N, C-alpha and C positions, 0 to 999 in steps of 0.2 A: 113793532113795539118790542123792546128787549125783554127776555124772560126775567122774572124775579124769583126770589126764594119762595114766595107764597105759591108759586106755580109748581113747586117740586116737593115731594115727600122725602127724598133721600139726598140731603145736602151734606157736604164734608169739606174740610179744610185740607189742602194738599199742596205739595211741591210739584211743579212741572219740570221735567227734564229739559236740559238745553238740547239743541238740534243734534249734536254729535251723539249724546247719550241716548236720545230717542231712537236714532238710527241703529245704534249698537244693540239696544234692548229689543227693537223690532226684529233685528236679525236673529237674536237669541230666541225670540218667540216663534220665528219661522220654522224652527226645528220641532215645534210642538204640534199636537193634533189641531184640526181646523177650528177649534173653539178659541183661538187666540184673539186678543183684543187688537183693534186698529192702533197703529202707532200714535195717532192724535189723542187716543184715550189713555195712554200710559201716564201714570202719576204715582206719587208716594203719599199715601194718606197720613196726615198728622192727627186728625180728629174727625170721627164720624159724628154727625149732628142730628140726622133725621130731618123732620119737618121744621121749618123756620118761618117766623112772621117777617113781613117787610121791615119792621123795627129792628129785629135781630140782625137782619142782613146789613142794614145801615150802621148799626152799632159795631158789628164785626168788622166792617170795612174800615171804620175809624180806628178801632183797637188793634187790628192786625198790621196796619201801615207801618208803625214803628218797628215791628218785628222783621220786616223785610230786609234782612242783612245777608251778605254773602256767606255761604257755607263752604267748608272745605270739600274737596272731592271725597265721595264716600267709596270705600273699598268694597268691591263685590265679594260676597262670601260664598253663596251656593245657590243652585237652582233646586227648589224644594216643592214637594207636593203636600198641600195642606187640606184638611186637618190630619189625614193619615195617608201615607203613600199607597196603601192598598185600595183605598176608597177616596180619592182626592176630589175636592170641589174646585180647587184652583192650583195653578202652577205659578210660583212666585220666584223672583230674583231677590235674594236677601242681601242686605248691606250692613256695613259697620255702623256703629252709633257713636260718633265722635261727640265730645263735650258741647260744641256749638249746636248740634242738632238736638241733643238731649235738652239743652236750655230752651230751644225753640219749642219743643214739645211741651215742656213744663210750663212755659209762659203762655202758650196757646191754651193748654188745659185750664190754667188759672183764669184766663179771660172767659172761656166757655163756662166754667163753674160760676164765675162772678155774674154771669148773665142768667143764671138759674137754669142752664141747660145741662143735660146729663153728660157725664164724662165716663168713658170706658174704664173699668177697673183693672183690666188685664194689662200686663206690662207691654210697653211699646216695642214693637219689632219692626225696624225699617225694612220695607219691601216694596216691590212693584209687582202687581199682578200682571202676568203675561197671557194667561189663558184661564177660562172658566169651563168647568165640566158639568153636565147635567147630572142630577141625582140619579143613581142607578146605572149611569153610563159605565161600560166596562173600562178596566184599567187602560189608560192611553199607552200607546207604544212610544217610549221615549228613547232618545239616543243613549247609547252606552259607550264609553263613559259619559256622564252628564257633562255638557259644555261648561266652561268657566264663565262666571258672571263678571262682566267688565266693570271697571271703576265707573262711577256715575257723578255727574255734576248737575245740579238743579238750578234753574235760572229764574223761577217764579214761585211765588206763594199766593194762593188764591182760594176763593170759595167756589165750589163746584156743586153741580146737582145732576141727577139723572136726566138725560135728554128726553124730550117728548117722544112718545110712542111713534114708531115709523121713521125716526131719525136714523141715519146711517151710523152716526156717532152714538156712543153709549153715555157720554157725559158732556155737559156744557159748562163753561166758566161763567160765573155770575160777575166776578171781578178778579183781577190778578195784579200783583205788584212785582216788578222786577227786583231781584235780589241784588242790592248794590254792594 
């Protein structure tokens, strides 16, 4: 039986990279400490949703389908440590925010808001998380100079959730649309 949103507390809408981008981002992540994510888990979050009901999942699937349009290649900007370089929780590859991606984020947030779900108030910063670090973990040794972030193409838009405990993957797709 496939997983549903009601099985997951941490749901989010995200773009999935195409195969070439996934491989390049995984290679970039390989220079990071061992807390890097699996290549299959790499994504660019558009909206974090938290827990969803099955009704929300079905309504989102219908509402997001028309938004699945091709996006331009995103320019890579930098490899960053968030929230602070001295005490990072994540290493991310940041990207440009072209107008079509900005519209996708705005349209997605309008859909989410219209469904009565919370929308993050902070500005959208396009990024792909490459590695996560444990709280209190010492500063990871990173290559100097920091490697360049390659341009990225994203091929899918979907609803994802945290994978069940014990799964090798961190995230599971509940549904995905190819970007046409």
